[in-house]
N, CA, C, O and the ligand as a Tripos MOL2 file, in Angstrom:
@<TRIPOS>MOLECULE
protein
  269   267    68     0     0
PROTEIN
NO_CHARGES

@<TRIPOS>ATOM
      1 N           3.2440  173.3980 -109.9950 N.3       1 MET1
      2 CA          4.0900  172.6740 -109.0650 C.3       1 MET1
      3 C           4.2080  171.2140 -109.5020 C.2       1 MET1
      4 O           3.2340  170.6090 -109.9510 O.2       1 MET1
      5 N           5.3670  170.6780 -109.3700 N.am      2 PHE2
      6 CA          5.5480  169.2730 -109.7220 C.3       2 PHE2
      7 C           6.3700  168.5550 -108.6600 C.2       2 PHE2
      8 O           7.0800  169.1720 -107.8660 O.2       2 PHE2
      9 N           6.2540  167.2620 -108.6740 N.am      3 PHE3
     10 CA          6.9520  166.4500 -107.6850 C.3       3 PHE3
     11 C           7.9480  165.5290 -108.3740 C.2       3 PHE3
     12 O           7.6700  164.9800 -109.4400 O.2       3 PHE3
     13 N           9.0740  165.3730 -107.7740 N.am      4 ILE4
     14 CA         10.0310  164.3730 -108.2270 C.3       4 ILE4
     15 C          10.0410  163.2720 -107.1700 C.2       4 ILE4
     16 O          10.4510  163.4840 -106.0300 O.2       4 ILE4
     17 N           9.5860  162.1090 -107.5720 N.am      5 PHE5
     18 CA          9.5830  161.0220 -106.5970 C.3       5 PHE5
     19 C          10.0570  159.7420 -107.2550 C.2       5 PHE5
     20 O          10.1050  159.6350 -108.4800 O.2       5 PHE5
     21 N          10.3970  158.8000 -106.4480 N.am      6 GLY6
     22 CA         10.8820  157.5420 -107.0020 C.3       6 GLY6
     23 C          10.8480  156.4090 -106.0000 C.2       6 GLY6
     24 O          10.8130  156.6070 -104.7860 O.2       6 GLY6
     25 N          10.8580  155.2090 -106.5670 N.am      7 PHE7
     26 CA         10.9990  154.0120 -105.7580 C.3       7 PHE7
     27 C          12.3480  153.3970 -106.0760 C.2       7 PHE7
     28 O          12.8130  153.4450 -107.2150 O.2       7 PHE7
     29 N          12.9500  152.8400 -105.0960 N.am      8 GLY8
     30 CA         14.2210  152.1800 -105.3590 C.3       8 GLY8
     31 C          14.5470  151.2380 -104.2400 C.2       8 GLY8
     32 O          13.7930  151.0950 -103.2780 O.2       8 GLY8
     33 N          15.6870  150.5940 -104.3800 N.am      9 SER9
     34 CA         16.1620  149.7660 -103.2810 C.3       9 SER9
     35 C          17.5650  150.2170 -102.9330 C.2       9 SER9
     36 O          18.3570  150.6160 -103.7870 O.2       9 SER9
     37 N          17.8300  150.1380 -101.6760 N.am     10 LYS10
     38 CA         19.1000  150.6020 -101.1660 C.3      10 LYS10
     39 C          19.8730  149.4110 -100.6270 C.2      10 LYS10
     40 O          19.3250  148.5680  -99.9180 O.2      10 LYS10
     41 N          21.1530  149.3530 -100.9710 N.am     11 GLU11
     42 CA         21.9970  148.2520 -100.4930 C.3      11 GLU11
     43 C          23.1250  148.8100  -99.6410 C.2      11 GLU11
     44 O          23.7290  149.8360  -99.9550 O.2      11 GLU11
     45 N          23.3810  148.1140  -98.5750 N.am     12 HIS12
     46 CA         24.4390  148.5410  -97.6740 C.3      12 HIS12
     47 C          25.3190  147.3400  -97.3810 C.2      12 HIS12
     48 O          24.8310  146.3200  -96.8930 O.2      12 HIS12
     49 N          26.5960  147.4440  -97.6670 N.am     13 GLU13
     50 CA         27.4970  146.3130  -97.4360 C.3      13 GLU13
     51 C          27.8900  146.2330  -95.9760 C.2      13 GLU13
     52 O          28.3050  147.2250  -95.3760 O.2      13 GLU13
     53 N          27.7560  145.0520  -95.4120 N.am     14 LEU14
     54 CA         28.0900  144.8530  -94.0050 C.3      14 LEU14
     55 C          29.4300  144.1570  -93.8340 C.2      14 LEU14
     56 O          29.8560  143.8900  -92.7110 O.2      14 LEU14
     57 N          30.0950  143.8610  -94.9480 N.am     15 GLY15
     58 CA         31.4050  143.2230  -94.8640 C.3      15 GLY15
     59 C          31.3230  141.7230  -95.0900 C.2      15 GLY15
     60 O          30.3750  141.2210  -95.6940 O.2      15 GLY15
     61 N          32.3160  141.0280  -94.6030 N.am     16 ALA16
     62 CA         32.3970  139.5870  -94.8390 C.3      16 ALA16
     63 C          31.3470  138.8450  -94.0360 C.2      16 ALA16
     64 O          31.1180  139.1500  -92.8660 O.2      16 ALA16
     65 N          30.7190  137.8860  -94.6550 N.am     17 GLY17
     66 CA         29.7510  137.0390  -93.9790 C.3      17 GLY17
     67 C          30.3770  135.7100  -93.6100 C.2      17 GLY17
     68 O          31.5620  135.6300  -93.2870 O.2      17 GLY17
     69 N          29.5630  134.6730  -93.6630 N.am     18 GLN18
     70 CA         30.0600  133.3450  -93.3070 C.3      18 GLN18
     71 C          30.7440  132.6990  -94.5040 C.2      18 GLN18
     72 O          30.5660  133.1060  -95.6520 O.2      18 GLN18
     73 N          31.5280  131.6850  -94.1930 N.am     19 THR19
     74 CA         32.0830  130.8370  -95.2500 C.3      19 THR19
     75 C          31.0220  129.8170  -95.6190 C.2      19 THR19
     76 O          30.5600  129.0500  -94.7750 O.2      19 THR19
     77 N          30.6430  129.8180  -96.8790 N.am     20 ARG20
     78 CA         29.5580  128.9430  -97.3300 C.3      20 ARG20
     79 C          29.9630  128.2220  -98.6020 C.2      20 ARG20
     80 O          30.8150  128.6740  -99.3670 O.2      20 ARG20
     81 N          29.3170  127.0830  -98.7960 N.am     21 THR21
     82 CA         29.4510  126.3870 -100.0690 C.3      21 THR21
     83 C          28.2260  126.7310 -100.8990 C.2      21 THR21
     84 O          27.0920  126.4720 -100.4980 O.2      21 THR21
     85 N          28.4710  127.3160 -102.0540 N.am     22 CYS22
     86 CA         27.3880  127.8010 -102.9040 C.3      22 CYS22
     87 C          26.6480  126.6400 -103.5550 C.2      22 CYS22
     88 O          27.2610  125.7050 -104.0710 O.2      22 CYS22
     89 N          25.3120  126.7130 -103.5240 N.am     23 GLY23
     90 CA         24.5040  125.6840 -104.1620 C.3      23 GLY23
     91 C          24.4470  125.8310 -105.6640 C.2      23 GLY23
     92 O          24.0250  124.9090 -106.3620 O.2      23 GLY23
     93 N          24.8700  126.9830 -106.1770 N.am     24 ARG24
     94 CA         24.7830  127.2110 -107.6150 C.3      24 ARG24
     95 C          26.1100  126.9470 -108.3300 C.2      24 ARG24
     96 O          26.1580  126.2330 -109.3310 O.2      24 ARG24
     97 N          27.2130  127.5490 -107.7870 N.am     25 CYS25
     98 CA         28.4920  127.3660 -108.4850 C.3      25 CYS25
     99 C          29.3960  126.3470 -107.8000 C.2      25 CYS25
    100 O          30.4120  125.9470 -108.3680 O.2      25 CYS25
    101 N          29.0420  125.9190 -106.5810 N.am     26 GLY26
    102 CA         29.7730  124.8470 -105.9250 C.3      26 GLY26
    103 C          31.0630  125.2650 -105.2370 C.2      26 GLY26
    104 O          31.7510  124.4170 -104.6680 O.2      26 GLY26
    105 N          31.4140  126.5520 -105.2710 N.am     27 ASN27
    106 CA         32.6400  127.0240 -104.6260 C.3      27 ASN27
    107 C          32.3970  127.3170 -103.1470 C.2      27 ASN27
    108 O          31.3130  127.7540 -102.7620 O.2      27 ASN27
    109 N          33.4100  127.0730 -102.3300 N.am     28 THR28
    110 CA         33.3550  127.4220 -100.9150 C.3      28 THR28
    111 C          34.1870  128.6790 -100.6930 C.2      28 THR28
    112 O          35.4130  128.6430 -100.7930 O.2      28 THR28
    113 N          33.5180  129.7920 -100.3920 N.am     29 THR29
    114 CA         34.1920  131.0880 -100.2020 C.3      29 THR29
    115 C          33.5380  131.8200  -99.0410 C.2      29 THR29
    116 O          32.4990  131.4020  -98.5280 O.2      29 THR29
    117 N          34.1620  132.9180  -98.6350 N.am     30 VAL30
    118 CA         33.5480  133.8270  -97.6690 C.3      30 VAL30
    119 C          32.5790  134.7160  -98.4450 C.2      30 VAL30
    120 O          32.9770  135.4290  -99.3660 O.2      30 VAL30
    121 N          31.3160  134.6660  -98.0650 N.am     31 TRP31
    122 CA         30.2940  135.4260  -98.7750 C.3      31 TRP31
    123 C          30.2200  136.8520  -98.2470 C.2      31 TRP31
    124 O          30.6170  137.1330  -97.1160 O.2      31 TRP31
    125 N          29.7080  137.7430  -99.0830 N.am     32 ASN32
    126 CA         29.4980  139.1360  -98.6920 C.3      32 ASN32
    127 C          28.1420  139.2950  -98.0300 C.2      32 ASN32
    128 O          27.1360  138.7770  -98.5150 O.2      32 ASN32
    129 N          28.1220  140.0150  -96.9210 N.am     33 ARG33
    130 CA         26.8530  140.2540  -96.2460 C.3      33 ARG33
    131 C          26.3220  141.6300  -96.6350 C.2      33 ARG33
    132 O          27.0540  142.6180  -96.5790 O.2      33 ARG33
    133 N          25.0560  141.6960  -97.0270 N.am     34 LEU34
    134 CA         24.4240  142.9420  -97.4570 C.3      34 LEU34
    135 C          23.1350  143.1660  -96.6880 C.2      34 LEU34
    136 O          22.4640  142.2090  -96.3000 O.2      34 LEU34
    137 N          22.7910  144.4110  -96.4700 N.am     35 ARG35
    138 CA         21.4580  144.7400  -95.9770 C.3      35 ARG35
    139 C          20.7630  145.5060  -97.0900 C.2      35 ARG35
    140 O          21.3020  146.4890  -97.5970 O.2      35 ARG35
    141 N          19.5890  145.0710  -97.4680 N.am     36 THR36
    142 CA         18.8440  145.7780  -98.5100 C.3      36 THR36
    143 C          17.5130  146.2610  -97.9450 C.2      36 THR36
    144 O          16.9580  145.6640  -97.0230 O.2      36 THR36
    145 N          17.0210  147.3400  -98.5080 N.am     37 ALA37
    146 CA         15.7090  147.8610  -98.1170 C.3      37 ALA37
    147 C          15.1010  148.5700  -99.3120 C.2      37 ALA37
    148 O          15.8030  149.1910 -100.1090 O.2      37 ALA37
    149 N          13.7810  148.4680  -99.4230 N.am     38 LYS38
    150 CA         13.0640  149.2460 -100.4210 C.3      38 LYS38
    151 C          12.8590  150.6540  -99.8610 C.2      38 LYS38
    152 O          12.6790  150.8330  -98.6560 O.2      38 LYS38
    153 N          12.8900  151.6520 -100.7500 N.am     39 GLN39
    154 CA         12.6290  152.9950 -100.2390 C.3      39 GLN39
    155 C          11.8500  153.8270 -101.2450 C.2      39 GLN39
    156 O          11.9130  153.6100 -102.4560 O.2      39 GLN39
    157 N          11.1210  154.7770 -100.7030 N.am     40 PHE40
    158 CA         10.3650  155.7520 -101.4820 C.3      40 PHE40
    159 C          10.9910  157.1180 -101.2380 C.2      40 PHE40
    160 O          11.1760  157.5260 -100.0920 O.2      40 PHE40
    161 N          11.3160  157.8200 -102.3140 N.am     41 THR41
    162 CA         11.9590  159.1280 -102.1520 C.3      41 THR41
    163 C          11.1030  160.2270 -102.7650 C.2      41 THR41
    164 O          10.3960  160.0130 -103.7490 O.2      41 THR41
    165 N          11.1830  161.4020 -102.1630 N.am     42 LEU42
    166 CA         10.5180  162.5930 -102.6780 C.3      42 LEU42
    167 C          11.5740  163.6880 -102.7160 C.2      42 LEU42
    168 O          12.1780  164.0210 -101.6960 O.2      42 LEU42
    169 N          11.7910  164.2460 -103.9100 N.am     43 PHE43
    170 CA         12.8930  165.1940 -104.1130 C.3      43 PHE43
    171 C          14.2270  164.6270 -103.6110 C.2      43 PHE43
    172 O          15.0400  165.3170 -102.9970 O.2      43 PHE43
    173 N          14.4040  163.3390 -103.9050 N.am     44 PHE44
    174 CA         15.6450  162.6100 -103.5780 C.3      44 PHE44
    175 C          15.8690  162.4210 -102.0790 C.2      44 PHE44
    176 O          16.9520  162.0110 -101.6620 O.2      44 PHE44
    177 N          14.8560  162.7170 -101.2700 N.am     45 ILE45
    178 CA         14.9540  162.4970  -99.8280 C.3      45 ILE45
    179 C          14.1580  161.2350  -99.4980 C.2      45 ILE45
    180 O          12.9850  161.1360  -99.8570 O.2      45 ILE45
    181 N          14.7710  160.2850  -98.8290 N.am     46 PRO46
    182 CA         14.0250  159.0700  -98.4610 C.3      46 PRO46
    183 C          12.8990  159.3970  -97.4780 C.2      46 PRO46
    184 O          13.1270  159.9720  -96.4140 O.2      46 PRO46
    185 N          11.6830  159.0180  -97.8630 N.am     47 ILE47
    186 CA         10.5120  159.2800  -97.0140 C.3      47 ILE47
    187 C          10.1540  158.0340  -96.2160 C.2      47 ILE47
    188 O           9.8270  158.1060  -95.0320 O.2      47 ILE47
    189 N          10.2220  156.9030  -96.8850 N.am     48 ALA48
    190 CA          9.8260  155.6640  -96.2190 C.3      48 ALA48
    191 C          10.7540  154.5450  -96.6430 C.2      48 ALA48
    192 O          11.1910  154.4860  -97.7930 O.2      48 ALA48
    193 N          11.0480  153.6660  -95.7120 N.am     49 ARG49
    194 CA         11.8110  152.4470  -96.0000 C.3      49 ARG49
    195 C          11.0660  151.2700  -95.4170 C.2      49 ARG49
    196 O          10.4890  151.3500  -94.3320 O.2      49 ARG49
    197 N          11.0870  150.1860  -96.1470 N.am     50 TRP50
    198 CA         10.4280  148.9810  -95.6560 C.3      50 TRP50
    199 C          11.1060  147.7770  -96.2930 C.2      50 TRP50
    200 O          11.9670  147.9030  -97.1630 O.2      50 TRP50
    201 N          10.6880  146.6140  -95.8310 N.am     51 GLY51
    202 CA         11.2020  145.3760  -96.4110 C.3      51 GLY51
    203 C          12.6860  145.1870  -96.1820 C.2      51 GLY51
    204 O          13.3880  144.6240  -97.0210 O.2      51 GLY51
    205 N          13.1590  145.6600  -95.0440 N.am     52 ARG52
    206 CA         14.5870  145.5090  -94.7580 C.3      52 ARG52
    207 C          14.9300  144.0400  -94.5190 C.2      52 ARG52
    208 O          14.2440  143.3430  -93.7710 O.2      52 ARG52
    209 N          15.9890  143.5870  -95.1600 N.am     53 ARG53
    210 CA         16.4130  142.2060  -94.9290 C.3      53 ARG53
    211 C          17.9110  142.0880  -95.1440 C.2      53 ARG53
    212 O          18.5380  142.9240  -95.7950 O.2      53 ARG53
    213 N          18.4540  141.0460  -94.5880 N.am     54 GLU54
    214 CA         19.8840  140.8130  -94.7290 C.3      54 GLU54
    215 C          20.1240  139.6110  -95.6310 C.2      54 GLU54
    216 O          19.4500  138.5860  -95.5300 O.2      54 GLU54
    217 N          21.0860  139.7640  -96.5010 N.am     55 LEU55
    218 CA         21.4210  138.7290  -97.4610 C.3      55 LEU55
    219 C          22.8930  138.3940  -97.3610 C.2      55 LEU55
    220 O          23.7050  139.2090  -96.9230 O.2      55 LEU55
    221 N          23.2240  137.1860  -97.7720 N.am     56 GLU56
    222 CA         24.6260  136.8840  -98.0360 C.3      56 GLU56
    223 C          24.7240  136.4740  -99.4890 C.2      56 GLU56
    224 O          23.9200  135.6870  -99.9900 O.2      56 GLU56
    225 N          25.7370  137.0300 -100.1640 N.am     57 VAL57
    226 CA         25.8640  136.8840 -101.6070 C.3      57 VAL57
    227 C          27.1750  136.1910 -101.9460 C.2      57 VAL57
    228 O          28.2340  136.5720 -101.4480 O.2      57 VAL57
    229 N          27.1010  135.1860 -102.7840 N.am     58 CYS58
    230 CA         28.2920  134.4930 -103.2780 C.3      58 CYS58
    231 C          29.1080  135.4700 -104.1270 C.2      58 CYS58
    232 O          28.5740  136.1090 -105.0340 O.2      58 CYS58
    233 N          30.3950  135.5800 -103.8280 N.am     59 THR59
    234 CA         31.2330  136.5310 -104.5740 C.3      59 THR59
    235 C          31.6380  135.9890 -105.9440 C.2      59 THR59
    236 O          32.1510  136.7340 -106.7790 O.2      59 THR59
    237 N          31.4120  134.7150 -106.1740 N.am     60 ILE60
    238 CA         31.7870  134.1250 -107.4650 C.3      60 ILE60
    239 C          30.6600  134.3050 -108.4890 C.2      60 ILE60
    240 O          30.8870  134.8060 -109.5900 O.2      60 ILE60
    241 N          29.4380  133.8890 -108.1120 N.am     61 CYS61
    242 CA         28.3690  133.8790 -109.1150 C.3      61 CYS61
    243 C          27.2140  134.8130 -108.7650 C.2      61 CYS61
    244 O          26.3100  134.9910 -109.5810 O.2      61 CYS61
    245 N          27.2160  135.4160 -107.5730 N.am     62 GLY62
    246 CA         26.1570  136.3640 -107.2380 C.3      62 GLY62
    247 C          24.9140  135.7250 -106.6450 C.2      62 GLY62
    248 O          23.9240  136.4170 -106.4090 O.2      62 GLY62
    249 N          24.9420  134.4260 -106.4000 N.am     63 ASN63
    250 CA         23.8330  133.7380 -105.7420 C.3      63 ASN63
    251 C          23.5920  134.3410 -104.3480 C.2      63 ASN63
    252 O          24.5490  134.5620 -103.6070 O.2      63 ASN63
    253 N          22.3370  134.6100 -103.9820 N.am     64 ALA64
    254 CA         22.0410  135.2620 -102.7100 C.3      64 ALA64
    255 C          21.1100  134.4140 -101.8800 C.2      64 ALA64
    256 O          20.1970  133.7770 -102.4050 O.2      64 ALA64
    257 N          21.3470  134.4070 -100.5640 N.am     65 VAL65
    258 CA         20.4310  133.7520  -99.6280 C.3      65 VAL65
    259 C          20.0490  134.7580  -98.5460 C.2      65 VAL65
    260 O          20.8550  135.6070  -98.1650 O.2      65 VAL65
    261 N          18.8170  134.6560  -98.0540 N.am     66 THR66
    262 CA         18.3710  135.4780  -96.9440 C.3      66 THR66
    263 C          18.8770  134.8710  -95.6400 C.2      66 THR66
    264 O          18.7960  133.6580  -95.4440 O.2      66 THR66
    265 N          19.3960  135.7050  -94.7560 N.am     67 VAL67
    266 CA         19.9070  135.1870  -93.4770 C.3      67 VAL67
    267 C          19.1190  135.7660  -92.3130 C.2      67 VAL67
    268 O          19.4010  135.4470  -91.1580 O.2      67 VAL67
    269 ZN         28.1710  130.8310 -106.2680 Zn       68 ZN68
@<TRIPOS>BOND
     1     1     2 1
     2     2     3 1
     3     3     4 2
     4     3     5 am
     5     5     6 1
     6     6     7 1
     7     7     8 2
     8     7     9 am
     9     9    10 1
    10    10    11 1
    11    11    12 2
    12    11    13 am
    13    13    14 1
    14    14    15 1
    15    15    16 2
    16    15    17 am
    17    17    18 1
    18    18    19 1
    19    19    20 2
    20    19    21 am
    21    21    22 1
    22    22    23 1
    23    23    24 2
    24    23    25 am
    25    25    26 1
    26    26    27 1
    27    27    28 2
    28    27    29 am
    29    29    30 1
    30    30    31 1
    31    31    32 2
    32    31    33 am
    33    33    34 1
    34    34    35 1
    35    35    36 2
    36    35    37 am
    37    37    38 1
    38    38    39 1
    39    39    40 2
    40    39    41 am
    41    41    42 1
    42    42    43 1
    43    43    44 2
    44    43    45 am
    45    45    46 1
    46    46    47 1
    47    47    48 2
    48    47    49 am
    49    49    50 1
    50    50    51 1
    51    51    52 2
    52    51    53 am
    53    53    54 1
    54    54    55 1
    55    55    56 2
    56    55    57 am
    57    57    58 1
    58    58    59 1
    59    59    60 2
    60    59    61 am
    61    61    62 1
    62    62    63 1
    63    63    64 2
    64    63    65 am
    65    65    66 1
    66    66    67 1
    67    67    68 2
    68    67    69 am
    69    69    70 1
    70    70    71 1
    71    71    72 2
    72    71    73 am
    73    73    74 1
    74    74    75 1
    75    75    76 2
    76    75    77 am
    77    77    78 1
    78    78    79 1
    79    79    80 2
    80    79    81 am
    81    81    82 1
    82    82    83 1
    83    83    84 2
    84    83    85 am
    85    85    86 1
    86    86    87 1
    87    87    88 2
    88    87    89 am
    89    89    90 1
    90    90    91 1
    91    91    92 2
    92    91    93 am
    93    93    94 1
    94    94    95 1
    95    95    96 2
    96    95    97 am
    97    97    98 1
    98    98    99 1
    99    99   100 2
   100    99   101 am
   101   101   102 1
   102   102   103 1
   103   103   104 2
   104   103   105 am
   105   105   106 1
   106   106   107 1
   107   107   108 2
   108   107   109 am
   109   109   110 1
   110   110   111 1
   111   111   112 2
   112   111   113 am
   113   113   114 1
   114   114   115 1
   115   115   116 2
   116   115   117 am
   117   117   118 1
   118   118   119 1
   119   119   120 2
   120   119   121 am
   121   121   122 1
   122   122   123 1
   123   123   124 2
   124   123   125 am
   125   125   126 1
   126   126   127 1
   127   127   128 2
   128   127   129 am
   129   129   130 1
   130   130   131 1
   131   131   132 2
   132   131   133 am
   133   133   134 1
   134   134   135 1
   135   135   136 2
   136   135   137 am
   137   137   138 1
   138   138   139 1
   139   139   140 2
   140   139   141 am
   141   141   142 1
   142   142   143 1
   143   143   144 2
   144   143   145 am
   145   145   146 1
   146   146   147 1
   147   147   148 2
   148   147   149 am
   149   149   150 1
   150   150   151 1
   151   151   152 2
   152   151   153 am
   153   153   154 1
   154   154   155 1
   155   155   156 2
   156   155   157 am
   157   157   158 1
   158   158   159 1
   159   159   160 2
   160   159   161 am
   161   161   162 1
   162   162   163 1
   163   163   164 2
   164   163   165 am
   165   165   166 1
   166   166   167 1
   167   167   168 2
   168   167   169 am
   169   169   170 1
   170   170   171 1
   171   171   172 2
   172   171   173 am
   173   173   174 1
   174   174   175 1
   175   175   176 2
   176   175   177 am
   177   177   178 1
   178   178   179 1
   179   179   180 2
   180   179   181 am
   181   181   182 1
   182   182   183 1
   183   183   184 2
   184   183   185 am
   185   185   186 1
   186   186   187 1
   187   187   188 2
   188   187   189 am
   189   189   190 1
   190   190   191 1
   191   191   192 2
   192   191   193 am
   193   193   194 1
   194   194   195 1
   195   195   196 2
   196   195   197 am
   197   197   198 1
   198   198   199 1
   199   199   200 2
   200   199   201 am
   201   201   202 1
   202   202   203 1
   203   203   204 2
   204   203   205 am
   205   205   206 1
   206   206   207 1
   207   207   208 2
   208   207   209 am
   209   209   210 1
   210   210   211 1
   211   211   212 2
   212   211   213 am
   213   213   214 1
   214   214   215 1
   215   215   216 2
   216   215   217 am
   217   217   218 1
   218   218   219 1
   219   219   220 2
   220   219   221 am
   221   221   222 1
   222   222   223 1
   223   223   224 2
   224   223   225 am
   225   225   226 1
   226   226   227 1
   227   227   228 2
   228   227   229 am
   229   229   230 1
   230   230   231 1
   231   231   232 2
   232   231   233 am
   233   233   234 1
   234   234   235 1
   235   235   236 2
   236   235   237 am
   237   237   238 1
   238   238   239 1
   239   239   240 2
   240   239   241 am
   241   241   242 1
   242   242   243 1
   243   243   244 2
   244   243   245 am
   245   245   246 1
   246   246   247 1
   247   247   248 2
   248   247   249 am
   249   249   250 1
   250   250   251 1
   251   251   252 2
   252   251   253 am
   253   253   254 1
   254   254   255 1
   255   255   256 2
   256   255   257 am
   257   257   258 1
   258   258   259 1
   259   259   260 2
   260   259   261 am
   261   261   262 1
   262   262   263 1
   263   263   264 2
   264   263   265 am
   265   265   266 1
   266   266   267 1
   267   267   268 2
@<TRIPOS>SUBSTRUCTURE
     1 MET1         2 RESIDUE 1 A MET
     2 PHE2         6 RESIDUE 1 A PHE
     3 PHE3        10 RESIDUE 1 A PHE
     4 ILE4        14 RESIDUE 1 A ILE
     5 PHE5        18 RESIDUE 1 A PHE
     6 GLY6        22 RESIDUE 1 A GLY
     7 PHE7        26 RESIDUE 1 A PHE
     8 GLY8        30 RESIDUE 1 A GLY
     9 SER9        34 RESIDUE 1 A SER
    10 LYS10       38 RESIDUE 1 A LYS
    11 GLU11       42 RESIDUE 1 A GLU
    12 HIS12       46 RESIDUE 1 A HIS
    13 GLU13       50 RESIDUE 1 A GLU
    14 LEU14       54 RESIDUE 1 A LEU
    15 GLY15       58 RESIDUE 1 A GLY
    16 ALA16       62 RESIDUE 1 A ALA
    17 GLY17       66 RESIDUE 1 A GLY
    18 GLN18       70 RESIDUE 1 A GLN
    19 THR19       74 RESIDUE 1 A THR
    20 ARG20       78 RESIDUE 1 A ARG
    21 THR21       82 RESIDUE 1 A THR
    22 CYS22       86 RESIDUE 1 A CYS
    23 GLY23       90 RESIDUE 1 A GLY
    24 ARG24       94 RESIDUE 1 A ARG
    25 CYS25       98 RESIDUE 1 A CYS
    26 GLY26      102 RESIDUE 1 A GLY
    27 ASN27      106 RESIDUE 1 A ASN
    28 THR28      110 RESIDUE 1 A THR
    29 THR29      114 RESIDUE 1 A THR
    30 VAL30      118 RESIDUE 1 A VAL
    31 TRP31      122 RESIDUE 1 A TRP
    32 ASN32      126 RESIDUE 1 A ASN
    33 ARG33      130 RESIDUE 1 A ARG
    34 LEU34      134 RESIDUE 1 A LEU
    35 ARG35      138 RESIDUE 1 A ARG
    36 THR36      142 RESIDUE 1 A THR
    37 ALA37      146 RESIDUE 1 A ALA
    38 LYS38      150 RESIDUE 1 A LYS
    39 GLN39      154 RESIDUE 1 A GLN
    40 PHE40      158 RESIDUE 1 A PHE
    41 THR41      162 RESIDUE 1 A THR
    42 LEU42      166 RESIDUE 1 A LEU
    43 PHE43      170 RESIDUE 1 A PHE
    44 PHE44      174 RESIDUE 1 A PHE
    45 ILE45      178 RESIDUE 1 A ILE
    46 PRO46      182 RESIDUE 1 A PRO
    47 ILE47      186 RESIDUE 1 A ILE
    48 ALA48      190 RESIDUE 1 A ALA
    49 ARG49      194 RESIDUE 1 A ARG
    50 TRP50      198 RESIDUE 1 A TRP
    51 GLY51      202 RESIDUE 1 A GLY
    52 ARG52      206 RESIDUE 1 A ARG
    53 ARG53      210 RESIDUE 1 A ARG
    54 GLU54      214 RESIDUE 1 A GLU
    55 LEU55      218 RESIDUE 1 A LEU
    56 GLU56      222 RESIDUE 1 A GLU
    57 VAL57      226 RESIDUE 1 A VAL
    58 CYS58      230 RESIDUE 1 A CYS
    59 THR59      234 RESIDUE 1 A THR
    60 ILE60      238 RESIDUE 1 A ILE
    61 CYS61      242 RESIDUE 1 A CYS
    62 GLY62      246 RESIDUE 1 A GLY
    63 ASN63      250 RESIDUE 1 A ASN
    64 ALA64      254 RESIDUE 1 A ALA
    65 VAL65      258 RESIDUE 1 A VAL
    66 THR66      262 RESIDUE 1 A THR
    67 VAL67      266 RESIDUE 1 A VAL
    68 ZN68       269 GROUP 0 **** ****
């Protein structure tokens, strides 16, 4: 008997976030809001999720902040 298991992170897009001025690229745009979580899977079925957090990501350079 063998097990197929894995660790990964799951991202879920929540749509448009706030309009922000990026500290990295300096552009003012509407950022994308994402929810990410770490997960452990067994036979491709998620068994556990933790570390859920929400981020907003600059659409120009990919800079992310926790919200
Ligand atoms: Zn940026």
